[in-house]
C-alpha positions in Angstrom: 31.3 99.8 190.2 34.2 98.9 187.9 34.8 101.5 185.1 34.8 100.6 181.5 35.6 102.7 178.5 37.4 103.2 175.1 39.7 105.2 173.4 37.6 108.0 171.7 38.1 110.5 168.9 38.3 114.2 169.8 37.5 115.1 166.2 35.4 118.3 166.1 36.3 119.3 169.5 37.5 117.8 172.9 33.9 117.7 174.4 32.7 115.5 171.5 34.9 112.6 172.9 32.7 112.7 176.0 29.5 112.6 174.0 30.9 109.7 171.9 31.8 107.8 175.1 28.4 108.5 176.7 26.6 107.1 173.6 28.6 103.9 174.2 27.4 104.0 177.9 31.1 104.1 178.9 32.0 105.2 182.4 35.7 106.1 181.8 37.5 107.5 178.8 40.8 107.7 177.1 41.8 110.3 174.4 44.6 112.1 172.8 44.5 115.8 173.6 45.8 116.8 170.3 46.7 115.3 166.8 49.3 112.5 167.9 50.8 112.6 164.5 52.4 116.2 164.8 54.6 117.9 167.2 52.7 121.3 166.9 50.1 121.4 169.7 47.2 124.0 169.8 46.4 125.6 173.0 43.2 124.6 174.8 41.1 127.8 175.4 39.7 128.5 178.7 36.2 128.2 177.1 37.0 124.8 175.7 38.3 123.5 178.9 35.4 124.8 180.9 33.0 123.1 178.5 34.7 119.9 178.7 34.9 119.8 182.5 31.4 120.8 182.9 30.1 118.0 180.4 32.2 115.4 181.8 31.0 116.1 185.5 27.5 115.9 184.1 28.0 112.6 182.5 30.0 111.2 185.2 33.0 109.9 183.1 35.7 109.3 185.2 38.8 108.6 185.4 40.0 110.5 182.3 43.0 109.2 180.7 45.2 111.1 178.1 47.5 109.0 175.9 50.6 110.8 174.9 51.8 111.1 171.2 53.7 108.2 169.9 56.3 110.6 168.5 57.7 110.9 172.0 60.9 108.9 172.6 62.5 109.6 175.9 65.2 107.1 175.2 66.4 108.7 172.0 70.2 109.5 171.6 69.3 112.2 169.1 69.6 115.4 171.1 67.0 117.2 168.9 64.4 114.3 169.3 65.1 114.1 173.0 64.6 117.8 173.6 61.3 117.7 171.6 60.2 114.6 173.5 60.8 116.2 176.9 58.9 119.4 175.7 56.0 117.4 174.4 55.6 115.4 177.5 55.5 118.5 179.6 52.9 120.0 177.2 50.8 116.7 177.6 51.1 117.1 181.4 50.0 120.7 181.3 47.0 120.0 178.9 45.9 117.3 181.3 45.6 119.6 184.2 43.9 122.2 182.0 41.0 119.8 181.3 41.2 118.0 184.5 42.4 114.7 183.5 43.5 112.2 186.2 46.2 110.3 184.3 48.6 110.7 181.4 49.9 107.4 179.7 53.3 107.2 178.2 55.1 104.7 176.1 58.7 105.6 177.2 60.4 104.9 173.8 62.8 102.7 171.9 66.4 101.9 171.9 66.7 102.6 168.2 69.6 100.3 167.7 71.4 100.9 171.0 71.6 98.8 174.1 68.3 98.5 175.8 69.7 98.9 179.3 71.7 102.0 178.2 68.6 103.3 176.5 66.4 102.8 179.5 68.9 104.8 181.5 68.7 107.7 178.8 64.9 107.6 179.3 65.2 107.7 183.1 67.5 110.8 182.7 64.9 112.6 180.4 62.1 111.8 182.7 64.2 113.2 185.6 64.5 116.4 183.5 60.6 116.6 183.2 60.2 115.9 187.0 62.2 119.2 187.5 60.1 121.2 185.2 56.9 121.2 187.0 54.4 119.8 189.5 51.1 118.5 188.1 47.8 117.2 189.5 47.7 114.7 186.8 49.5 111.4 187.3 51.9 109.9 184.8 51.5 106.2 184.1 54.1 104.3 182.1 52.8 101.5 179.9 54.2 98.0 179.1 55.2 97.5 175.4 55.1 94.5 173.2 58.8 93.4 173.1 59.4 94.8 169.5 63.0 95.2 168.7 64.4 98.1 170.7 61.6 98.2 173.3 62.8 99.4 176.7 59.6 98.6 178.8 58.2 95.3 177.7 58.7 93.5 181.2 57.6 94.3 184.7 61.3 94.5 185.7 61.9 97.2 182.9 59.0 99.2 184.2 60.1 99.0 187.8 63.6 100.1 186.8 62.1 103.2 185.3 59.8 103.9 188.1 62.3 103.5 190.9 64.8 105.8 189.3 62.7 108.7 188.3 62.8 111.0 191.3 59.8 112.7 193.0 56.3 112.0 192.2 56.1 112.3 188.4 55.4 108.7 187.9 52.6 107.4 190.0 52.1 103.9 188.5 51.7 101.9 185.5 49.1 100.9 182.7 49.2 97.2 181.6 48.2 96.3 178.1 47.0 92.7 177.6 48.1 92.5 174.1 51.5 94.0 174.8 52.1 91.6 177.7 51.1 88.6 175.6 53.3 89.7 172.7 56.2 90.3 175.2 55.9 86.6 176.3 53.5 86.6 179.3 51.1 83.7 178.6 48.0 85.2 180.0 45.8 82.7 178.1 46.6 80.5 181.1 46.0 81.1 184.8 49.8 80.5 185.6 50.7 83.1 183.0 48.5 85.7 184.8 49.9 84.6 188.1 53.4 85.0 186.8 52.7 88.6 186.0 50.8 89.3 189.3 53.9 87.9 191.1 56.2 90.2 189.2 54.0 93.2 189.8 54.0 92.4 193.6 57.6 91.9 193.7 58.9 94.8 191.7 56.2 97.5 191.6 53.2 96.9 194.0 49.7 96.0 192.9 48.5 99.3 194.0 50.5 101.0 191.2 48.5 99.6 188.4 46.0 102.3 187.6 44.7 101.0 184.2 44.4 97.9 182.1 44.3 98.3 178.3 42.1 95.5 177.3 43.0 94.2 173.8 43.3 90.8 172.2 46.4 90.1 170.1 46.7 89.5 166.3 50.3 88.2 167.0 51.2 85.0 169.0 52.6 84.8 172.4 56.3 86.2 172.5 56.0 87.4 168.9 56.9 91.1 169.8 54.1 92.2 167.3 52.1 95.0 168.8 48.8 94.5 166.8 45.5 94.7 168.6 42.6 92.5 167.8 38.8 92.5 168.6 37.9 90.9 172.0 37.9 87.2 171.7 39.0 87.0 168.0 42.7 87.1 168.8 45.4 84.7 170.0 44.5 85.4 173.7 40.8 84.6 173.3 37.8 85.3 175.4 38.8 82.7 178.2 42.3 84.2 178.7 41.0 87.8 178.7 38.1 87.1 181.2 40.3 85.2 183.6 42.9 88.1 183.5 40.5 91.0 184.1 38.6 89.0 186.6 41.7 87.9 188.5 41.3 89.1 192.2 44.2 91.4 191.9 42.9 93.2 189.0 39.1 93.0 189.6 38.6 96.7 190.5 41.0 98.3 187.9 39.5 100.5 185.2 39.4 99.0 181.7 40.0 100.9 178.4 39.6 99.1 175.1 41.9 100.1 172.2 40.5 97.5 169.7 40.2 98.2 166.0 37.6 100.6 164.7 36.8 99.6 161.2 33.0 100.0 161.4 30.4 101.7 163.7 29.6 98.4 165.2 33.1 97.5 166.5 33.1 99.5 169.8 29.6 98.3 170.8 30.4 94.8 170.0 33.6 94.7 172.0 32.1 96.4 175.0 29.2 94.1 175.0 31.6 91.1 175.3 33.5 92.8 178.1 30.3 93.6 180.0 29.3 89.9 179.8 32.8 89.0 181.1 32.6 91.3 184.1 28.9 91.3 184.9 28.7 95.0 184.1 25.3 96.3 182.8 
């Protein structure tokens, strides 16, 4: 059965994210493994890791995705920020293995005023450094971005360039965000827009490399470059567009994680209910 979940808070302890997901009847889960607003990372104790893994097995929540800190910028030309980004990504991978996560999701970074192609090559170089610093059971996924100024991974070709040029097995695939794709200019409101992205994935990456869909509606218009997520069906993509995208033959079995706004206690249940209706999940 297709897996459906949300990004869930770890406030109060890692294991509480599982309980929150279970209360929402989620079968998969995405978390930050630490406070994403700071560089300092507290070690996960053996007891905490054991409690987390035992509860997760009991609740049958899988796969588990960890989203990396947004502070990471593998494309930075600042030597200090580059080094901190490399070190934090290594830490994210280590932490994923400690708690048994299957995947780590990364936004590769921003050009920060530089040429995007040059910046993408810098990111590739930094990721190759990470690849030489360890071997992990967790798989690294790179995520498409919204086409904001300086983005280096907003198209399928951008992602493919990074994936092809990072050596070894560090990067195992991609995570596709519907809001980001739409904001970057892929008109997934319409079948031909979805077919366009499918064709590009087949040509440059391979459909088997898409391991997760971030299912979000978009506050911004198509091609706006605005990365602002909206509730399912209430944004510019709409119910019809999102439904045809996730039910497209090529995407039908890929797990779904919602990163929709959380303003009230009703938001996650409401959005999940809409997606369950779209997909036929009970």
